C-alpha positions as CSV (number, residue, x, y, z in Angstrom):
1,X,15.6,21.7,4.2
2,X,15.9,18.4,5.9
3,X,14.3,17.4,9.2
4,X,15.2,14.5,11.4
5,X,13.6,11.3,10.1
6,X,12.6,12.8,6.8
7,X,14.2,12.6,3.4
8,X,15.3,15.5,1.2
9,X,12.4,17.8,0.1
10,X,12.0,19.2,-3.3
11,X,12.5,22.9,-3.3
12,X,9.6,24.7,-4.8
13,X,9.9,27.6,-7.1
14,X,8.1,30.9,-6.4
15,X,5.8,30.2,-9.3
16,X,4.8,26.8,-7.8
17,X,4.3,28.3,-4.3
18,X,2.1,31.1,-5.7
19,X,0.1,28.6,-7.8
20,X,-0.6,26.5,-4.7
21,X,-1.7,29.6,-2.8
22,X,-4.0,30.7,-5.5
23,X,-5.5,27.2,-5.8
24,X,-6.3,27.1,-2.1
25,X,-7.8,30.6,-2.3
26,X,-10.1,29.6,-5.1
27,X,-11.6,26.9,-2.9
28,X,-12.7,29.5,-0.3
29,X,-12.2,29.7,3.5
30,X,-12.9,27.1,6.1
31,X,-15.5,28.3,8.6
32,X,-16.8,26.8,11.9
33,X,-19.4,24.2,10.9
34,X,-23.1,24.1,11.8
35,X,-23.8,27.7,10.8
36,X,-20.6,28.9,12.6
37,X,-21.8,27.6,16.0
38,X,-19.0,25.0,16.5
39,X,-16.5,25.9,19.2
40,X,-13.0,24.5,19.7
41,X,-12.7,21.5,22.0
42,X,-9.8,19.5,23.6
43,X,-9.3,15.9,22.5
44,X,-8.0,13.0,24.5
45,X,-4.7,13.4,22.7
46,X,-4.4,16.9,24.0
47,X,-5.1,18.7,20.7
48,X,-7.5,21.6,20.4
49,X,-9.7,21.0,17.3
50,X,-12.5,22.9,15.6
51,X,-15.0,21.2,13.3
52,X,-15.1,23.2,10.0
53,X,-16.9,23.5,6.7
54,X,-15.8,24.7,3.3
55,X,-18.9,25.9,1.4
56,X,-17.3,25.9,-2.1
57,X,-16.4,22.2,-1.9
58,X,-19.1,21.0,0.6
59,X,-16.3,19.4,2.7
60,X,-16.2,19.1,6.4
61,X,-12.9,18.6,8.3
62,X,-11.2,19.3,11.7
63,X,-8.8,22.2,12.1
64,X,-6.0,21.9,14.6
65,X,-6.4,25.3,16.2
66,X,-2.9,25.5,17.7
67,X,-1.1,24.5,14.4
68,X,-3.7,26.3,12.2
69,X,-3.9,23.4,9.7
70,X,-6.8,21.3,8.4
71,X,-6.3,17.7,9.3
72,X,-6.5,14.8,7.0
73,X,-9.1,12.1,7.9
74,X,-6.3,9.9,9.3
75,X,-4.8,12.7,11.4
76,X,-8.3,13.6,12.7
77,X,-9.0,9.9,13.7
78,X,-5.6,9.8,15.6
79,X,-6.3,13.1,17.3
80,X,-9.8,12.1,18.3
81,X,-8.6,8.7,19.5
82,X,-11.1,6.8,17.4
83,X,-8.6,4.2,16.3
């Protein structure tokens, strides 16, 4: 598939897609941080984020609640308006 402004994407095989899924599952789920007490909040940029924790890796990150994705550090800084 091609999207406006993006180059051609490599089409992944079913084996590759399943391997990616299994690798993510091995790392465990993301849960709301601070012993599950975090709640979603609205940022200045209009995104609804939730601060999460992944126990198996010890990582913290922000989840975009509407898109259901974990943001990279760069994406989180942009969403939070800390640039």
